[in-house]
Residue frames as qw, qx, qy, qz and C-alpha x, y, z in Angstrom:
[[0.094, 0.245, -0.004, 0.965, 124.94, 90.73, 118.43],
 [0.006, -0.464, -0.713, 0.526, 122.45, 92.23, 120.90],
 [0.171, 0.818, 0.521, 0.174, 119.46, 94.41, 120.04],
 [0.248, -0.882, 0.007, 0.400, 121.41, 97.32, 121.54],
 [0.403, -0.345, 0.551, 0.644, 124.24, 96.75, 119.06],
 [0.321, 0.447, 0.715, 0.430, 121.76, 96.41, 116.19],
 [0.011, 0.929, 0.345, -0.130, 120.17, 99.73, 117.15],
 [0.283, -0.733, 0.293, 0.545, 123.57, 101.40, 117.02],
 [0.416, -0.010, 0.722, 0.553, 124.27, 99.68, 113.69],
 [0.237, 0.719, 0.626, 0.185, 120.93, 100.91, 112.27],
 [0.106, -0.933, -0.103, 0.327, 121.65, 104.46, 113.45],
 [0.340, -0.535, 0.499, 0.591, 125.07, 104.41, 111.80],
 [0.382, 0.250, 0.764, 0.456, 123.70, 102.88, 108.56],
 [0.128, 0.852, 0.499, 0.089, 121.11, 105.68, 108.47],
 [0.440, 0.317, -0.058, 0.838, 123.96, 108.17, 108.99],
 [0.361, -0.805, -0.238, -0.406, 122.20, 109.71, 111.98],
 [0.095, 0.440, -0.594, 0.667, 123.65, 111.25, 115.12],
 [0.218, -0.283, -0.866, 0.349, 122.44, 110.00, 118.48],
 [0.162, 0.332, 0.297, -0.880, 120.52, 113.25, 118.82],
 [0.452, 0.173, -0.444, -0.754, 118.77, 112.80, 115.44],
 [0.425, -0.089, -0.895, -0.108, 118.00, 109.18, 116.20],
 [0.086, -0.250, -0.723, 0.638, 116.66, 110.15, 119.62],
 [0.344, 0.213, 0.021, -0.914, 114.17, 112.55, 118.05],
 [0.516, 0.031, -0.693, -0.503, 112.73, 109.64, 116.07],
 [0.572, -0.252, -0.779, 0.043, 112.15, 107.49, 119.16],
 [0.428, -0.799, -0.172, -0.386, 111.49, 110.21, 121.73],
 [0.796, -0.452, -0.126, 0.382, 114.78, 110.07, 123.63],
 [0.080, -0.944, 0.268, 0.177, 117.64, 112.42, 124.38],
 [0.525, 0.637, -0.562, 0.062, 121.12, 111.88, 123.01],
 [0.150, -0.444, 0.802, -0.370, 122.15, 110.36, 126.34],
 [0.787, 0.049, 0.428, -0.443, 119.11, 108.05, 126.27],
 [0.835, 0.494, -0.208, -0.125, 120.20, 106.70, 122.89],
 [0.254, 0.622, -0.697, 0.252, 123.76, 106.35, 124.17],
 [0.477, -0.296, 0.694, -0.452, 122.49, 104.38, 127.16],
 [0.904, 0.241, 0.190, -0.298, 120.54, 102.03, 124.88],
 [0.684, 0.615, -0.392, 0.016, 123.54, 101.55, 122.60],
 [0.181, 0.521, -0.754, 0.355, 125.88, 100.72, 125.48],
 [0.580, -0.190, -0.790, -0.059, 123.32, 98.46, 127.17],
 [0.122, -0.058, -0.632, 0.763, 122.66, 100.47, 130.33],
 [0.478, 0.213, 0.231, -0.820, 119.07, 101.20, 129.28],
 [0.458, 0.229, 0.858, 0.029, 116.49, 98.70, 128.10],
 [0.158, -0.002, -0.536, -0.829, 114.84, 98.98, 124.73],
 [0.461, 0.258, 0.591, -0.609, 111.06, 99.22, 125.05],
 [0.447, 0.432, 0.758, 0.198, 108.45, 97.90, 122.65],
 [0.201, 0.919, 0.212, -0.263, 107.57, 101.53, 121.95],
 [0.147, -0.716, 0.490, 0.474, 111.16, 102.20, 120.84],
 [0.410, -0.018, 0.846, 0.340, 111.13, 99.12, 118.62],
 [0.383, 0.684, 0.621, -0.006, 107.84, 100.11, 116.99],
 [0.114, 0.935, -0.014, -0.335, 109.05, 103.67, 116.33],
 [0.265, -0.532, 0.657, 0.464, 112.40, 102.55, 114.93],
 [0.413, 0.186, 0.848, 0.276, 110.69, 100.08, 112.61],
 [0.318, 0.778, 0.542, -0.028, 107.91, 102.38, 111.42],
 [0.038, 0.949, -0.047, -0.310, 109.86, 105.63, 111.11],
 [0.110, -0.683, 0.629, 0.355, 113.11, 104.22, 109.72],
 [0.831, 0.340, -0.261, -0.353, 111.65, 101.29, 107.73],
 [0.039, -0.476, 0.865, -0.151, 113.60, 98.75, 109.77],
 [0.695, -0.070, -0.671, -0.250, 112.73, 95.06, 109.60],
 [0.611, -0.589, 0.244, -0.470, 111.35, 94.21, 113.07],
 [0.994, -0.079, -0.047, 0.055, 112.58, 90.61, 112.87],
 [0.645, 0.440, -0.278, 0.559, 116.10, 91.87, 112.21],
 [0.123, -0.678, 0.291, -0.664, 115.96, 94.41, 115.02],
 [0.767, -0.469, 0.203, -0.389, 114.66, 91.94, 117.61],
 [0.946, -0.159, 0.283, 0.028, 116.46, 88.75, 116.60],
 [0.196, -0.651, 0.578, 0.452, 119.13, 89.70, 114.08],
 [0.517, 0.160, 0.797, 0.269, 117.61, 87.60, 111.30],
 [0.428, 0.763, 0.468, 0.125, 116.81, 88.79, 107.81],
 [0.412, 0.473, 0.102, 0.772, 117.70, 92.08, 106.19],
 [0.218, -0.252, -0.415, 0.847, 118.06, 95.25, 108.32],
 [0.261, 0.288, 0.029, -0.921, 115.63, 97.30, 106.24],
 [0.600, 0.456, 0.611, -0.240, 112.24, 96.55, 104.79],
 [0.134, -0.125, 0.618, 0.765, 112.15, 96.37, 101.05],
 [0.577, 0.257, -0.011, -0.775, 109.20, 97.36, 98.93],
 [0.785, 0.124, 0.591, -0.139, 107.27, 94.33, 97.79],
 [0.370, -0.083, 0.713, 0.590, 108.32, 92.77, 94.50],
 [0.271, 0.658, 0.676, 0.189, 104.91, 93.53, 93.04],
 [0.034, -0.936, -0.125, 0.328, 105.33, 97.23, 93.81],
 [0.306, -0.562, 0.509, 0.575, 108.80, 97.29, 92.27],
 [0.360, 0.160, 0.797, 0.458, 107.70, 95.38, 89.19],
 [0.200, 0.817, 0.541, -0.030, 104.64, 97.62, 88.76],
 [0.096, -0.877, 0.118, 0.455, 106.85, 100.71, 88.86],
 [0.378, -0.304, 0.675, 0.556, 109.31, 99.14, 86.42],
 [0.327, 0.411, 0.780, 0.340, 106.55, 98.32, 83.91],
 [0.102, 0.878, 0.446, -0.138, 104.49, 101.47, 84.29],
 [0.020, -0.950, 0.146, 0.275, 107.42, 103.86, 83.94],
 [0.836, 0.491, -0.143, 0.201, 109.83, 101.71, 81.89],
 [0.333, -0.867, 0.363, -0.076, 112.49, 101.93, 84.62],
 [0.634, 0.446, -0.601, 0.194, 115.99, 100.52, 84.50],
 [0.761, -0.324, -0.461, 0.322, 117.70, 98.74, 87.41],
 [0.351, 0.107, -0.225, 0.903, 119.55, 101.99, 88.08],
 [0.319, -0.444, -0.173, -0.819, 116.26, 103.91, 88.25],
 [0.761, -0.461, -0.411, -0.198, 114.83, 101.41, 90.72],
 [0.689, -0.171, -0.392, 0.585, 117.94, 101.51, 92.92],
 [0.118, 0.270, -0.082, 0.952, 117.81, 105.31, 92.93],
 [0.534, -0.482, -0.252, -0.647, 114.16, 105.29, 93.99],
 [0.818, -0.360, -0.438, 0.093, 114.78, 102.63, 96.62],
 [0.533, 0.017, -0.331, 0.778, 117.76, 104.57, 98.02],
 [0.144, -0.390, -0.022, -0.909, 115.65, 107.73, 98.24],
 [0.693, -0.467, -0.343, -0.430, 112.92, 105.85, 100.10],
 [0.790, -0.240, -0.442, 0.350, 115.43, 104.59, 102.67],
 [0.266, 0.349, -0.240, 0.866, 116.54, 108.14, 103.61],
 [0.125, -0.438, -0.627, 0.632, 115.35, 109.89, 106.73],
 [0.165, 0.849, 0.503, 0.002, 112.51, 112.40, 106.37],
 [0.186, -0.857, 0.104, 0.469, 114.98, 115.25, 106.85],
 [0.342, -0.307, 0.644, 0.612, 117.23, 114.05, 104.02],
 [0.310, 0.511, 0.739, 0.310, 114.25, 113.54, 101.71],
 [0.026, 0.929, 0.303, -0.211, 113.12, 117.08, 102.49],
 [0.273, -0.678, 0.352, 0.584, 116.60, 118.41, 101.67],
 [0.349, 0.042, 0.759, 0.548, 116.55, 116.62, 98.30],
 [0.195, 0.738, 0.635, 0.116, 113.06, 117.92, 97.51],
 [0.105, -0.910, -0.067, 0.396, 114.17, 121.44, 98.41],
 [0.353, -0.404, 0.551, 0.639, 117.24, 121.12, 96.19],
 [0.282, 0.308, 0.772, 0.479, 115.14, 120.04, 93.19],
 [0.056, 0.868, 0.480, -0.113, 112.58, 122.73, 93.92],
 [0.195, -0.807, 0.151, 0.537, 115.32, 125.38, 93.91],
 [0.333, -0.175, 0.689, 0.619, 116.86, 124.02, 90.72],
 [0.251, 0.520, 0.768, 0.277, 113.53, 123.86, 88.96],
 [0.019, 0.888, 0.321, -0.330, 112.67, 127.48, 89.76],
 [0.088, -0.757, 0.351, 0.545, 115.72, 128.66, 87.83],
 [0.287, -0.112, 0.838, 0.451, 115.40, 126.25, 84.92],
 [0.472, 0.262, -0.172, -0.824, 113.16, 127.01, 81.93],
 [0.398, 0.059, -0.868, -0.291, 112.65, 123.27, 81.36],
 [0.158, -0.324, -0.860, 0.360, 110.72, 122.88, 84.59],
 [0.170, -0.655, -0.441, -0.589, 107.24, 124.42, 84.61],
 [0.085, -0.314, 0.429, -0.843, 106.51, 126.92, 87.38],
 [0.124, -0.335, -0.897, 0.259, 104.23, 125.77, 90.17]]
């Protein structure tokens, strides 16, 4: 599989449109399409932005080896587990949240903010 195919795969796994993905790496929808179909080269700048903004494993993106997404270090995960007495489900939920795009995280935060404003169990800000 080529880097172009892996970029398309990453975009689909992140559930992003070509337009949304393009905003992350500074390209138009057609620019992303051209990368995905191999008519445009992927630059180092694109690779760096994809990896840093979407938490993609650079080794996977460039060579296809390893896992597609970076995982938090085991020490971080274990520290969270111990400090907050988290279950495997809790950790998977946190990890899944961290893998979302900034826009999806913002939507989730807004949802919880709206719920908490109408719930007497949540203290007002």
